[in-house]
C-alpha positions in Angstrom: -22.8 -27.9 9.3 -19.1 -27.4 8.5 -18.3 -25.9 5.1 -16.3 -28.3 2.8 -12.6 -27.3 2.6 -11.0 -26.4 -0.7 -8.8 -29.1 -2.3 -6.5 -26.3 -3.5 -3.1 -25.6 -1.8 -3.0 -23.6 1.4 -1.7 -20.7 -0.6 -5.3 -20.0 -1.7 -7.0 -20.4 1.7 -7.4 -16.7 2.1 -6.7 -13.6 0.0 -3.7 -12.4 1.9 -1.6 -15.5 1.2 -1.1 -15.2 -2.6 -1.5 -11.5 -2.9 1.0 -10.6 -0.1 3.5 -13.0 -1.6 2.9 -11.8 -5.2 3.0 -8.2 -4.2 6.3 -8.6 -2.3 7.9 -10.5 -5.2 6.8 -7.8 -7.5 8.3 -5.2 -5.2 11.7 -7.1 -5.3 11.8 -7.2 -9.1 10.0 -4.0 -10.3 12.1 -1.3 -8.6 15.5 -2.4 -9.7 14.1 -3.0 -13.2 12.8 0.6 -13.2 16.0 2.1 -12.0 18.1 0.1 -14.5 15.8 1.4 -17.3 15.7 5.0 -15.9 19.5 5.2 -15.8 19.8 3.8 -19.3 21.4 0.4 -18.4 18.7 -1.6 -20.2 16.1 -1.2 -22.9 12.6 -1.5 -21.4 9.4 -0.7 -23.3 6.3 -1.7 -21.3 2.9 -0.1 -21.8 3.1 3.6 -21.1 6.9 3.7 -21.4 9.1 2.9 -18.5 8.1 6.0 -16.4 4.4 5.5 -17.0 4.8 1.8 -16.1 6.7 2.6 -12.9 4.2 5.1 -11.7 1.1 3.0 -12.5 2.4 -0.4 -11.3 3.8 0.7 -8.0 0.3 1.9 -7.1 -2.1 -0.4 -9.0 0.3 -3.4 -9.1 2.2 -3.5 -5.9 0.0 -1.4 -3.7 -3.3 -2.8 -4.8 -2.1 -6.4 -4.3 -1.4 -5.7 -0.6 -4.5 -3.6 -0.1 -6.7 -6.3 -1.7 -5.1 -9.1 0.2 -5.5 -7.3 3.5 -9.1 -6.3 2.9 -10.2 -9.7 1.6 -8.9 -11.2 4.8 -9.8 -8.4 7.4 -13.4 -8.3 6.1 -14.0 -11.7 7.7 -13.0 -10.3 11.2 -15.0 -7.1 10.7 -18.2 -8.7 9.6 -18.1 -12.2 11.2 -19.1 -13.6 7.8 -16.7 -16.1 5.9 -14.8 -14.4 3.1 -13.8 -16.0 -0.2 -11.4 -18.9 -0.2 -10.0 -21.5 -2.6 -10.9 -21.1 -6.3 -12.2 -17.5 -6.1 -8.9 -16.4 -4.4 -6.9 -18.2 -7.1 -8.9 -16.5 -9.8 -8.5 -13.1 -8.3 -4.7 -13.6 -7.8 -4.5 -14.8 -11.4 -6.3 -11.7 -12.6 -3.9 -9.5 -10.6 -1.0 -11.3 -12.3 -2.5 -11.0 -15.7 -2.8 -7.2 -15.1 0.9 -7.0 -14.4 1.8 -9.1 -17.5 -0.3 -7.0 -20.0 1.5 -3.9 -18.8 4.9 -5.5 -18.8 4.5 -7.0 -22.3 2.8 -3.9 -23.8 -0.3 -5.9 -24.8 -2.8 -4.3 -27.2 -5.2 -1.9 -25.5 -8.3 -4.0 -26.2 -6.8 -6.7 -23.9 -4.8 -4.5 -21.5 -7.6 -2.2 -20.4 -10.3 -4.7 -19.4 -7.8 -7.1 -17.8 -6.1 -4.4 -15.7 -9.4 -2.6 -14.8 -11.4 -5.6 -13.6 -9.4 -6.5 -10.5 -10.4 -3.6 -8.2 -14.1 -3.7 -9.0 -14.2 -7.5 -8.2 -12.5 -6.9 -4.9 -15.0 -4.1 -4.2 -17.8 -6.4 -5.1 -16.6 -9.1 -2.6 -16.1 -6.4 0.2 -19.4 -4.7 -0.6 -21.4 -7.9 -0.6 -20.2 -8.8 2.9 -20.6 -5.3 4.3 -24.1 -5.1 3.0 -25.0 -8.5 4.3 -24.5 -7.4 7.9 -25.2 -3.7 7.1 -21.9 -2.6 8.6 -22.0 1.1 7.7 -18.8 1.8 9.7 -16.7 0.2 7.0 -18.5 1.7 4.0 -15.7 4.3 3.6 -13.4 1.3 2.6 -15.8 0.5 -0.2 -15.9 4.1 -1.3 -12.1 4.2 -1.4 -12.1 1.1 -3.6 -14.5 2.7 -6.0 -12.5 5.9 -6.1 -9.3 3.9 -6.7 -11.1 2.2 -9.6 -11.9 5.6 -11.1 -8.3 6.6 -10.8 -7.2 3.5 -12.6 -9.8 4.2 -15.3 -8.4 7.7 -15.8 -4.8 6.4 -16.0 -5.9 3.8 -18.6 -7.8 6.5 -20.5 -4.6 8.5 -20.6 -2.7 5.4 -21.8 -5.3 4.9 -24.6 -5.1 8.5 -25.7 -1.3 8.7 -25.3 -1.9 11.5 -22.7 0.9 11.4 -20.2 -0.8 14.0 -18.0 -4.0 11.9 -17.5 -1.9 8.8 -16.7 0.0 10.9 -14.1 -3.2 12.3 -12.6 -4.8 8.9 -12.1 -1.7 7.2 -10.6 -0.8 10.1 -8.2 -4.4 10.5 -7.1 -4.5 6.8 -6.3 -1.3 7.1 -4.2 -3.0 9.8 -2.1 -6.1 7.7 -1.8 -3.9 4.9 -0.4 -2.6 7.5 2.1 -6.3 7.8 3.2 -6.5 4.0 3.6 -3.3 4.2 5.6 -4.9 6.7 7.9 -8.1 4.7 8.2 -6.6 1.3 8.7 -3.6 2.6 10.6 -5.9 4.5 13.0 -7.5 1.2 13.9 -4.6 -1.2 14.0 -1.6 0.8 15.2 -3.1 1.7 18.7 -4.6 -1.8 18.9 -1.4 -3.6 18.0 0.5 -1.3 20.4 -1.8 -2.1 23.2 -1.6 -5.8 22.5 2.1 -5.9 21.7 3.1 -4.1 24.9 0.4 -5.7 27.1 -1.0 -2.3 28.1 -4.2 -2.0 30.1 -6.0 0.3 27.7 -5.9 1.2 24.0 -5.5 4.9 23.2 -8.9 6.3 22.6 -9.9 7.5 19.1 -10.7 11.1 18.3 -13.6 10.6 15.8 -13.7 14.2 14.6 -10.0 14.2 13.9 -10.2 10.8 12.2 -13.1 11.9 10.0 -11.3 15.2 9.1 -8.2 13.3 8.1 -10.1 10.9 5.9 -12.0 13.7 4.2 -8.8 15.6 3.7 -7.2 12.6 2.0 -10.1 12.3 -0.4 -9.9 16.1 -1.1 -6.2 15.9 -1.8 -6.7 12.9 -4.1 -9.4 15.0 -6.0 -6.9 17.8 -6.3 -4.4 15.4 -7.9 -7.1 13.8 -10.1 -7.9 17.2 -11.6 -4.2 18.2 -11.9 -4.7 21.2 -9.5 -2.6 19.5 -6.8 0.3 18.9 -9.2 0.9 22.6 -9.6 2.5 24.6 -6.7 -0.2 26.9 -5.3 0.4 28.7 -1.9 -3.3 28.4 -1.0 -2.9 24.6 -0.9 0.0 24.7 1.6 -2.2 25.1 4.8 -4.3 22.1 3.8 -1.3 19.8 3.7 0.2 21.3 6.8 -3.0 20.8 8.8 -3.3 17.2 7.6 0.3 16.5 8.4 0.0 18.0 11.9 -3.2 16.0 12.4 -1.5 12.7 11.6 1.4 13.7 13.9 -1.0 14.4 16.7 -2.4 10.9 16.3 1.1 9.4 16.3 2.1 11.2 19.4 -1.0 9.9 21.2 -0.3 6.3 20.2 3.4 6.5 21.1 4.8 4.5 24.0 8.5 4.4 24.8 8.6 0.6 24.7 7.5 0.4 21.0 11.2 0.7 20.2 11.8 -2.7 21.7 9.3 -4.4 19.3 10.1 -4.4 15.6 6.6 -5.1 14.5 5.5 -1.9 16.4 8.3 0.6 15.6 8.1 -0.3 12.0 4.4 0.6 11.9 4.9 3.9 13.9 7.8 4.9 11.6 5.7 4.3 8.4 3.0 6.5 9.8 5.5 9.2 10.6 6.6 9.2 6.9 3.0 9.8 5.9 2.8 12.9 8.2 6.2 14.0 6.9 5.1 13.6 3.2 2.1 15.9 3.9 4.3 18.5 5.5 6.8 18.2 2.6 3.8 18.9 0.2 3.0 22.0 2.2 6.6 23.2 1.9 6.5 22.5 -1.8 3.3 24.4 -2.4 4.7 27.3 -0.2 7.9 27.4 -2.4 10.3 26.1 0.2 11.0 22.6 -1.2 12.7 21.7 -4.5 10.2 19.3 -6.1 6.9 17.5 -6.0 8.7 14.2 -6.5 10.5 14.5 -3.1 7.2 14.6 -1.2 5.6 11.9 -3.4 8.5 9.5 -2.7 8.4 10.1 1.0 4.9 8.9 0.9 5.4 6.1 -1.6 8.6 4.6 -0.1 8.5 5.5 3.6 4.8 5.6 4.1 3.2 3.1 1.7 6.2 0.8 1.4 7.0 0.9 5.1 3.5 0.3 6.3 3.0 -2.5 3.8 6.1 -4.3 4.9 5.2 -3.9 8.6 1.6 -4.9 8.1 2.2 -8.0 5.9 4.9 -9.2 8.4 2.4 -9.1 11.3 -0.8 -10.1 9.5 0.9 -13.1 7.8 1.9 -14.4 11.2 -1.4 -13.7 13.0 -3.6 -15.1 10.2 -1.6 -18.3 9.8 -1.9 -19.0 13.6 1.8 -18.4 14.4 3.3 -16.4 17.3 3.9 -12.8 16.5 7.7 -13.3 16.5 9.1 -12.5 13.1 12.6 -13.7 12.1 15.4 -11.6 13.4 16.3 -10.6 9.8 13.0 -8.7 9.5 14.4 -6.1 11.8 17.0 -5.5 9.1 14.2 -5.4 6.5 12.4 -2.7 8.4 15.6 -0.6 8.8 16.3 -0.9 5.1 12.9 0.2 4.0 13.2 3.2 6.2 16.6 4.0 4.8 15.3 3.7 1.2 13.1 6.8 1.6 15.8 9.4 2.5 18.3 7.8 0.1 15.8 8.3 -2.8 14.6 11.7 -1.7 17.8 13.4 -0.5 20.9 11.5 -1.5 19.9 11.6 -5.2 20.3 15.4 -5.2 24.1 15.5 -4.7 24.8 11.9 -5.8 22.1 10.8 -8.3 23.6 7.5 -9.4 24.5 6.4 -5.9 21.2 7.5 -4.4 19.0 5.8 -6.9 20.8 2.5 -6.7 21.2 2.5 -2.9 17.5 3.3 -2.5 16.5 0.5 -5.0 18.8 -2.0 -3.3 17.5 -1.2 0.2 13.9 -1.5 -1.0 14.5 -4.8 -2.9 16.5 -6.4 -0.1 13.8 -5.5 2.4 11.1 -7.2 0.5 13.4 -10.1 -0.5 13.9 -10.8 3.2 10.1 -10.9 3.6 9.8 -13.3 0.6 12.6 -15.5 1.9 11.2 -15.9 5.5 7.5 -15.8 4.8 7.1 -17.9 1.7 7.2 -21.2 3.7 4.6 -19.7 6.1 2.3 -18.5 3.3 2.5 -21.9 1.5 1.9 -24.0 4.6 -1.5 -24.7 6.3 -2.1 -23.3 9.7 -0.3 -25.4 12.4 -3.5 -25.4 14.5 -5.5 -27.1 11.7 -8.0 -24.2 11.5 -9.1 -22.9 8.1 -7.4 -19.8 6.8 
């Protein structure tokens, strides 16, 4: 018996549609807003102050919209069980939006804390229910990561409630490094698969389970260091940990590489974003060893090049594949991928000799990259699948 279709618009057919679109729109607006406030061009007083807002919202606002949208859609392919659609998707998307508004408008804590905190546990509940239904233990680490991300958000919100800037920072930075673990987990599955399919290769690069597990465990360990504050202080004993993790990711990347990826924008953009993840870890090793100027440099290599780059590459491909369209993005998306990969070095290195120029150029590259996605993908995400299938 066929399930009745939702009467809601196609935008709410699956989780990726509203959350990818909302996350990308948020990316377009939030970074220029933050830079304008940071450089003193505008008065901006959200919850936690402009810096606290920026740090929290780029992870728990922008990042979590995309992570949730991807997982709520991918879980159907992983388990073979239909995922949420229609009204539940609308309600989750509305809850995510409400979380952004309570931070932006500096709502009272009795409202802000529960509204912002509820989104991730509900996503974890949906994912966990489907995983448990088919007893798919292989994907339980995803559920664990969502629970840990919720705890990070709880710590950040506790810091907000206590006016403790350090706790806010610990929670948000730890969450960013947990996202790096998800990048390693999901990237380790999709990058070799997409490469094999995109280049029509005979075989997919085989996995190295021990290395994969070590990198995942290392990401969680690094996040715990950040959560406790230990990882936020330069300590020479931590340098080898980051160096080994960075080299492990580079080894994976070299094994996945094929010369022809550079002819396919949907592939080279993914490979480059993974390279930024490895570089961020090596930069952290250099900082802990005393050879790099600041923690912020390594963090922004991960946040902009790694997280931002992989998000843009993934949503550009997933949005085509899951709406039943050919994997042929608009030509302008190649420019978007170039711009997001320029934003990272502009923010990290140009801001040292030329702060004003570096900040604004990086923000513009970031905003234009995601604006190009919004422009070209909004009609796709709003429209039903051309083949008439649900999703």
